[in-house]
PLY file of the C-alpha trace (Angstrom):
ply
format ascii 1.0
element vertex 108
property float x
property float y
property float z
element edge 107
property int vertex1
property int vertex2
end_header
4.50 9.31 11.15
2.58 10.71 7.70
-1.06 11.19 7.16
-2.40 8.94 5.59
-5.01 10.46 2.84
-7.44 8.20 0.32
-8.13 9.71 -3.29
-11.26 10.60 -3.52
-12.22 7.13 -5.85
-11.11 4.94 -3.59
-13.48 2.64 -1.79
-13.56 -0.25 0.34
-16.00 -2.31 0.67
-17.28 -3.91 3.50
-17.68 -3.23 7.17
-14.45 -2.87 8.28
-10.69 -3.04 7.35
-9.30 -7.02 8.28
-6.08 -6.79 10.53
-3.49 -8.27 7.64
-4.54 -4.05 5.59
-4.64 -2.00 9.02
-1.44 -4.15 9.51
-0.36 -3.07 5.99
-1.35 0.95 6.30
0.47 1.47 9.48
3.77 -0.36 7.51
3.79 2.07 4.95
3.15 4.86 7.03
6.06 4.37 9.41
8.32 3.32 6.88
7.38 5.95 5.08
10.13 8.39 2.96
9.70 11.87 2.63
6.86 13.14 0.32
5.91 16.36 -0.51
2.75 17.35 0.71
3.84 14.78 4.11
1.43 12.02 3.71
1.27 8.86 2.25
-1.90 8.54 -0.12
-3.90 5.36 -0.94
-4.91 5.30 -4.82
-6.52 2.26 -4.98
-8.45 -0.67 -2.92
-11.25 -1.93 -2.97
-12.70 -0.23 -6.33
-11.95 0.32 -10.11
-10.81 -1.99 -12.57
-8.04 -4.75 -11.50
-7.26 -8.01 -12.57
-8.91 -11.33 -12.16
-8.33 -13.13 -8.70
-6.77 -10.00 -8.00
-6.79 -9.26 -3.59
-8.31 -5.98 -3.55
-11.42 -7.27 -4.21
-11.36 -9.45 -1.23
-10.06 -6.49 0.68
-6.88 -7.77 1.01
-4.27 -5.48 -1.08
-3.84 -1.83 -1.89
-2.28 0.03 -3.91
0.26 3.71 -2.11
1.25 6.26 -4.62
4.86 6.76 -5.61
4.82 9.75 -7.44
4.95 11.90 -4.40
8.29 10.97 -2.66
11.08 12.94 -2.58
14.20 11.13 -3.36
13.29 8.68 -6.48
13.65 5.37 -7.65
15.77 4.29 -4.98
13.95 5.75 -2.33
11.30 3.50 -3.46
12.52 0.17 -3.48
13.91 1.23 -0.12
10.90 2.34 1.07
8.80 -1.46 -0.14
11.72 -3.60 1.51
11.33 -2.43 4.71
7.63 -2.45 4.22
8.35 -6.62 3.38
10.29 -6.40 6.82
8.51 -5.35 9.56
5.39 -7.55 7.75
7.21 -10.58 6.53
6.50 -13.40 4.45
3.05 -13.59 4.29
2.99 -10.41 2.41
3.77 -9.12 -1.28
4.72 -5.79 -1.16
5.25 -4.86 -5.32
6.61 -1.26 -7.26
4.66 -0.99 -9.71
6.36 2.40 -10.57
3.93 4.86 -10.20
2.38 3.13 -7.20
3.42 0.64 -4.67
0.80 -2.62 -4.36
0.38 -4.16 -1.27
-1.55 -7.83 -0.93
-2.09 -9.61 2.59
-0.62 -13.13 0.65
-0.62 -16.02 2.94
2.32 -18.77 2.55
1.44 -22.25 2.95
0 1
1 2
2 3
3 4
4 5
5 6
6 7
7 8
8 9
9 10
10 11
11 12
12 13
13 14
14 15
15 16
16 17
17 18
18 19
19 20
20 21
21 22
22 23
23 24
24 25
25 26
26 27
27 28
28 29
29 30
30 31
31 32
32 33
33 34
34 35
35 36
36 37
37 38
38 39
39 40
40 41
41 42
42 43
43 44
44 45
45 46
46 47
47 48
48 49
49 50
50 51
51 52
52 53
53 54
54 55
55 56
56 57
57 58
58 59
59 60
60 61
61 62
62 63
63 64
64 65
65 66
66 67
67 68
68 69
69 70
70 71
71 72
72 73
73 74
74 75
75 76
76 77
77 78
78 79
79 80
80 81
81 82
82 83
83 84
84 85
85 86
86 87
87 88
88 89
89 90
90 91
91 92
92 93
93 94
94 95
95 96
96 97
97 98
98 99
99 100
100 101
101 102
102 103
103 104
104 105
105 106
106 107
């Protein structure tokens, strides 16, 4: 399994990761393709600026770097698809080009 690393600016506000964040981090690591540095990088969590109402602010979303993935866009799409399959419909995995956005979004 790939090493999980946090970009220096990443901040998690709160006393703990909720179970959904832990599930997403683990799924991202388990399904990670080869990377140039052997790591899965979290580039944003509850930090930086996100759109109003973003789940980043409620510790239900984070972003993962894709520019270090070996193999290009098709491999990144497959990574996102495999994370989605593992986590199921209550999670949204969005390929935003330079990163994957992962969020817990409980469907009613």
